[in-house]
C-alpha positions in Angstrom: -36.7 -9.3 -23.1 -37.0 -11.8 -20.3 -34.1 -13.4 -18.4 -34.3 -16.7 -20.3 -34.2 -15.0 -23.7 -31.3 -12.8 -22.6 -29.4 -15.8 -21.3 -30.0 -17.8 -24.5 -28.8 -14.8 -26.6 -25.6 -14.7 -24.6 -25.1 -18.5 -24.9 -25.7 -18.3 -28.7 -23.2 -15.5 -29.0 -20.6 -17.6 -27.2 -21.5 -20.6 -29.4 -20.4 -18.6 -32.4 -16.9 -18.5 -31.0 -16.6 -22.1 -29.7 -18.4 -25.4 -29.9 -17.5 -26.5 -26.3 -18.8 -25.1 -23.1 -17.5 -25.6 -19.6 -19.9 -25.5 -16.6 -19.2 -25.7 -12.9 -22.0 -28.1 -12.1 -23.5 -28.3 -8.6 -24.9 -31.9 -9.2 -28.5 -31.4 -8.3 -29.0 -27.7 -7.8 -31.8 -26.0 -9.8 -29.5 -23.4 -11.3 -27.0 -25.9 -12.5 -29.6 -28.2 -14.0 -31.3 -25.2 -15.8 -28.0 -23.9 -17.2 -27.0 -27.4 -18.2 -30.3 -27.8 -20.1 -29.7 -24.5 -21.9 -26.1 -25.3 -22.8 -26.6 -28.9 -23.9 -29.1 -27.8 -26.6 -26.7 -25.3 -28.1 -23.2 -26.6 -27.8 -21.7 -29.8 -29.4 -19.9 -30.7 -26.1 -20.5 -29.5 -22.6 -17.9 -30.4 -19.9 -19.3 -30.1 -16.4 -16.9 -29.9 -13.4 -18.3 -31.1 -10.1 -16.1 -29.9 -7.2 -16.3 -32.3 -4.3 -15.3 -32.0 -0.7 -16.0 -35.7 0.0 -15.5 -38.0 -3.0 -18.2 -40.4 -4.2 -21.1 -39.4 -2.0 -24.2 -41.6 -2.6 -26.7 -38.8 -2.8 -24.7 -36.9 -5.5 -23.9 -39.7 -7.9 -27.5 -40.1 -9.2 -27.4 -36.5 -10.4 -24.1 -36.9 -12.1 -25.2 -40.1 -13.8 -28.5 -38.4 -14.8 -26.7 -35.6 -16.5 -24.5 -37.9 -18.5 -27.4 -40.2 -19.5 -29.9 -37.5 -20.3 -27.6 -35.5 -22.5 -25.4 -37.4 -24.9 -23.0 -34.4 -25.4 -22.3 -33.9 -21.7 -19.2 -35.1 -19.8 -19.0 -34.7 -16.0 -15.6 -34.5 -14.5 -15.2 -34.7 -10.7 -12.4 -32.7 -9.2 -11.3 -31.8 -5.7 -12.7 -28.6 -4.3 -10.0 -25.9 -4.2 -10.4 -25.5 -0.4 -10.5 -29.2 0.4 -6.8 -29.3 1.6 -7.5 -26.4 3.9 -10.5 -28.2 5.4 -8.5 -31.4 5.9 -5.7 -29.5 7.6 -8.2 -28.1 10.0 -9.4 -31.6 10.8 -12.6 -31.8 8.8 -13.6 -34.6 6.5 -11.2 -37.2 7.9 -11.7 -40.3 9.9 -10.9 -40.0 13.6 -7.8 -41.6 14.9 -7.9 -43.1 18.3 -4.3 -42.1 19.3 -4.5 -38.6 17.7 -3.8 -35.7 20.1 -6.2 -32.8 20.0 -5.2 -29.2 19.3 -4.7 -28.4 23.0 -1.6 -30.5 23.1 -3.2 -33.6 24.4 -4.8 -32.0 27.4 -8.5 -32.6 27.8 -10.5 -29.6 29.0 -13.2 -30.3 31.5 -16.6 -28.7 31.3 -15.7 -26.1 33.9 -12.8 -24.8 31.8 -15.1 -24.7 28.7 -17.8 -22.9 30.7 -15.3 -20.4 32.1 -14.1 -19.7 28.6 -17.7 -19.1 27.5 -18.3 -16.7 30.4 -15.1 -14.8 29.6 -16.4 -14.4 26.0 -19.8 -13.2 27.2 -18.1 -10.8 29.7 -16.0 -9.3 26.9 -19.2 -8.8 24.8 -21.0 -7.2 27.7 -18.0 -4.8 28.3 -17.8 -3.9 24.6 -21.6 -3.2 24.6 -21.4 -1.1 27.7 -18.5 0.9 26.3 -20.5 1.6 23.2 -23.5 2.8 25.3 -21.2 5.1 27.2 -19.9 6.6 24.0 -23.4 7.0 22.6 -24.6 8.7 25.8 -21.6 11.1 25.7 -22.2 11.9 22.1 -25.9 12.5 22.7 -25.2 14.8 25.6 -22.7 16.8 23.6 -25.1 17.2 20.7 -28.0 18.1 23.0 -26.0 20.9 24.8 -24.5 22.1 21.5 -21.0 21.0 22.4 -18.4 19.6 20.0 -19.5 16.2 18.5 -16.1 14.7 19.5 -16.4 11.9 22.0 -13.0 12.1 23.4 -12.4 15.1 25.8 -9.7 17.6 24.7 
């Protein structure tokens, strides 16, 4: 049995229990469209939920209208994505305000401070990598000479 036949068998078994299906619709993704096509032919009503991060995007609306126009038993409901409030609290998806202070308490960092922070991060990575190499060499030497495989000296 191929995947399509198995999917349709599962959909029909669910249809025996209810006449309405709920689909989280990606509005334009190939999986969402294929599943919508399978569900719309079997169920009396299909309710699609599209979870948006930014409401009413121009490139998404044609897919939502297409689903509602192409299938007469389909209703598309647009709801806020469950993590939208988290993204907004982090500063994403909102218009910039001219008088808004940044996260550093209003202080602007110059390019030398940013470069210094980048170098510090690289130095930390280099030191961690060097420590890993030292541990691997110690382990190799202990195994080579038949000593205990513990890295830390007793």
